C-alpha positions as CSV (number, residue, x, y, z in Angstrom):
1,X,87.1,10.0,-77.8
2,X,85.6,11.3,-74.6
3,X,85.9,9.2,-71.6
4,X,82.5,8.3,-69.9
5,X,82.3,8.3,-66.2
6,X,80.8,5.2,-64.8
7,X,77.2,5.7,-63.5
8,X,77.2,6.0,-59.8
9,X,75.4,3.1,-58.1
10,X,72.9,3.8,-55.3
11,X,74.1,3.0,-51.9
12,X,72.0,1.0,-49.4
13,X,71.1,4.2,-47.5
14,X,69.8,5.8,-50.7
15,X,67.6,2.8,-51.5
16,X,66.1,2.8,-47.9
17,X,65.4,6.5,-48.1
18,X,63.6,6.1,-51.4
19,X,61.4,3.4,-50.0
20,X,60.6,5.5,-46.9
21,X,59.5,8.4,-49.1
22,X,57.4,6.1,-51.2
23,X,55.5,5.0,-48.1
24,X,55.2,8.4,-46.4
25,X,54.0,10.1,-49.5
26,X,50.5,8.5,-49.7
27,X,50.0,9.1,-45.9
28,X,50.7,12.8,-46.4
29,X,48.3,12.9,-49.3
30,X,45.5,11.2,-47.3
31,X,46.0,13.5,-44.3
32,X,46.0,16.5,-46.6
33,X,42.7,15.4,-48.1
34,X,41.1,14.9,-44.7
35,X,42.3,18.4,-43.7
36,X,40.8,19.9,-46.8
37,X,37.4,18.2,-46.2
38,X,37.2,19.6,-42.7
39,X,38.1,23.2,-43.8
40,X,35.4,25.8,-44.2
41,X,36.3,29.3,-45.1
42,X,39.9,28.4,-44.6
43,X,39.5,27.3,-41.0
44,X,39.4,23.7,-39.7
45,X,36.3,22.9,-37.7
46,X,37.0,21.3,-34.3
47,X,35.1,18.0,-33.6
48,X,32.1,18.6,-31.3
49,X,32.6,17.2,-27.7
50,X,30.8,14.1,-26.8
51,X,28.3,14.7,-23.9
52,X,26.2,12.1,-22.2
53,X,23.2,13.7,-20.6
54,X,22.2,12.3,-17.2
55,X,18.8,10.5,-17.1
56,X,16.2,12.8,-15.5
57,X,14.7,11.6,-12.3
58,X,11.5,9.7,-12.8
59,X,12.0,9.0,-16.5
60,X,12.6,5.8,-18.3
61,X,14.4,5.1,-21.6
62,X,12.3,6.5,-24.4
63,X,10.9,9.4,-22.4
64,X,8.3,7.5,-20.5
65,X,7.6,8.4,-16.8
66,X,8.8,6.0,-14.2
67,X,6.1,3.9,-12.5
68,X,7.9,3.7,-9.2
69,X,5.3,4.1,-6.4
70,X,5.2,7.4,-4.4
71,X,4.4,7.6,-0.7
72,X,1.3,9.5,0.1
73,X,0.6,11.4,3.4
74,X,-1.7,8.7,4.7
75,X,0.2,5.7,3.4
76,X,1.5,3.0,5.6
77,X,4.3,2.1,3.2
78,X,2.2,-0.1,0.9
79,X,-0.1,2.5,-0.4
80,X,-2.8,1.7,2.3
81,X,-4.8,4.1,4.4
82,X,-3.8,4.2,8.0
83,X,-5.7,1.8,10.4
84,X,-8.6,3.2,12.3
85,X,-8.0,3.8,16.0
86,X,-10.5,3.7,18.9
87,X,-10.6,7.5,18.9
88,X,-11.7,7.5,15.2
89,X,-14.7,5.2,15.5
90,X,-18.2,5.6,16.9
91,X,-19.6,2.2,17.6
92,X,-23.4,1.4,17.6
93,X,-24.9,-2.0,18.3
94,X,-28.4,-2.5,16.8
95,X,-30.5,-5.4,18.0
96,X,-32.2,-7.5,15.3
97,X,-35.6,-8.6,16.6
98,X,-36.4,-10.4,13.4
99,X,-33.4,-12.6,13.9
100,X,-34.5,-13.8,17.4
101,X,-35.2,-17.5,17.7
102,X,-35.5,-19.3,21.0
103,X,-32.5,-18.3,23.1
104,X,-30.6,-17.0,20.0
105,X,-30.1,-13.2,19.6
106,X,-28.4,-11.3,16.8
107,X,-27.3,-7.7,16.3
108,X,-25.4,-5.5,13.9
109,X,-22.2,-3.7,15.1
110,X,-22.0,-0.5,13.1
111,X,-18.6,1.2,13.1
112,X,-18.7,4.8,11.9
113,X,-15.7,7.0,11.1
114,X,-16.2,10.0,13.3
115,X,-12.8,11.5,12.5
116,X,-11.9,14.1,9.8
117,X,-9.6,11.7,7.9
118,X,-10.0,8.3,6.1
119,X,-9.0,5.1,8.0
120,X,-9.0,1.4,7.4
121,X,-10.8,-1.5,9.2
122,X,-10.0,-5.2,8.5
123,X,-10.7,-8.3,10.6
124,X,-12.9,-8.6,13.6
125,X,-14.2,-6.1,16.1
126,X,-14.2,-7.1,19.8
127,X,-17.5,-6.9,21.8
128,X,-17.5,-7.2,25.6
129,X,-20.3,-7.2,28.1
130,X,-20.1,-4.8,31.0
131,X,-22.1,-4.4,34.2
132,X,-23.5,-1.2,35.8
133,X,-20.2,-0.5,37.5
134,X,-18.4,-0.6,34.1
135,X,-16.7,-3.9,34.9
136,X,-16.0,-6.5,32.3
137,X,-18.3,-9.5,32.4
138,X,-16.6,-12.7,31.1
139,X,-18.4,-14.3,28.2
140,X,-17.0,-17.2,26.1
141,X,-16.4,-15.6,22.7
142,X,-15.3,-16.9,19.3
143,X,-14.6,-15.3,16.0
144,X,-16.3,-16.8,12.9
145,X,-15.8,-16.1,9.2
146,X,-19.5,-15.1,8.7
147,X,-20.9,-14.0,6.4
148,X,-17.5,-14.6,4.9
149,X,-13.8,-13.7,5.3
150,X,-13.0,-10.2,6.5
151,X,-13.0,-7.5,3.8
152,X,-10.6,-4.5,4.1
153,X,-12.7,-1.4,4.3
154,X,-11.4,2.2,3.8
155,X,-13.8,4.5,5.6
156,X,-14.2,8.1,4.5
157,X,-15.3,10.4,7.3
158,X,-18.9,9.8,8.2
159,X,-19.1,6.4,6.5
160,X,-19.6,3.0,8.2
161,X,-18.6,-0.6,8.1
162,X,-20.5,-3.4,9.8
163,X,-20.3,-6.8,11.4
164,X,-22.9,-9.3,12.8
165,X,-22.8,-10.8,16.2
166,X,-24.8,-13.8,17.6
167,X,-25.2,-14.8,21.2
168,X,-27.1,-17.2,23.3
169,X,-29.3,-15.7,26.0
170,X,-29.7,-17.3,29.4
171,X,-31.7,-16.8,32.7
172,X,-30.1,-14.0,34.6
173,X,-31.3,-15.6,37.8
174,X,-28.8,-18.5,37.2
175,X,-25.4,-18.2,38.8
176,X,-23.6,-19.1,35.6
177,X,-25.4,-16.6,33.4
178,X,-23.3,-13.6,32.5
179,X,-25.4,-10.5,32.8
180,X,-24.8,-6.8,32.1
181,X,-26.4,-3.6,30.9
182,X,-23.9,-2.4,28.3
183,X,-21.5,-3.3,25.6
184,X,-18.0,-2.1,24.7
185,X,-16.5,-2.4,21.2
186,X,-12.8,-2.6,20.3
187,X,-11.1,-2.5,16.9
188,X,-9.0,-5.1,15.2
189,X,-5.5,-5.4,16.7
190,X,-6.3,-2.9,19.4
191,X,-6.7,-3.3,23.1
192,X,-8.7,-0.1,23.5
193,X,-12.5,-0.2,23.7
194,X,-15.3,2.4,23.6
195,X,-18.8,2.2,25.0
196,X,-21.3,1.4,22.3
197,X,-24.6,3.2,21.7
198,X,-27.3,0.5,22.0
199,X,-30.4,0.4,19.8
200,X,-33.2,-2.1,20.2
201,X,-31.8,-3.4,23.5
202,X,-33.3,-3.6,27.0
203,X,-33.1,-0.3,29.0
204,X,-29.7,-0.1,30.8
205,X,-31.3,0.1,34.2
206,X,-32.9,-3.3,33.8
207,X,-29.5,-5.1,33.4
208,X,-31.2,-7.5,31.1
209,X,-28.4,-8.3,28.6
210,X,-27.5,-11.9,29.1
211,X,-24.9,-13.8,27.1
212,X,-24.2,-17.5,27.7
213,X,-21.8,-17.4,24.7
214,X,-21.0,-15.0,21.9
215,X,-19.9,-15.2,18.2
216,X,-18.3,-12.3,16.4
217,X,-18.8,-12.0,12.6
218,X,-16.2,-10.4,10.3
219,X,-16.1,-6.7,9.3
220,X,-17.8,-6.0,6.0
221,X,-18.2,-2.8,3.9
222,X,-22.0,-2.9,4.2
223,X,-24.6,-4.0,6.8
224,X,-26.3,-6.1,4.1
225,X,-26.2,-9.8,4.9
226,X,-24.0,-9.5,8.0
227,X,-26.6,-11.2,10.2
228,X,-27.6,-13.8,7.5
229,X,-26.0,-16.8,9.2
């Protein structure tokens, strides 16, 4: 009777190898399937590179333009027109006969932009009395919020802003009565003045402008109502 050889028993190394192959097999199959899906015409397509485009200047998310302010040629940094200078403005002072009552006198100070560019006025103009020698005559002067608070006015070339002034006349024969024959006008926050053209005032040679005290109204965009106080 033939003698059977005993079946060889698997060693520990063989068992470990079998388990390793069992684990690797599915991974190889999955990798192969992924490779097959990415193959077209027998060549594997390389993944497209990821590119982040820089945001264009002046654009917001969603393609909207940025609303950041831009600086214009005439801006002061806050989108405002540059302030008027004494060289920009032609001043005229127009007496108001209908506003005369007793010793009270009133006039409109008209400030016309004589330059070739727009400029801004805001606040109070200064008005000073001068004598025939061009010397300043001291007059007690106060600023008043009449006919209201100052209004910023952007003047295009050739346009005007206005303010009202009121003063108390006196007898020029009195030693304490300031008297002159002309007026000079200055702009807000400026120390420069210009001779004003006078309308409805006494002739200069008479030196008949007398001012015991003077009130300065605020600059407004129109002459309407500037002496209604």
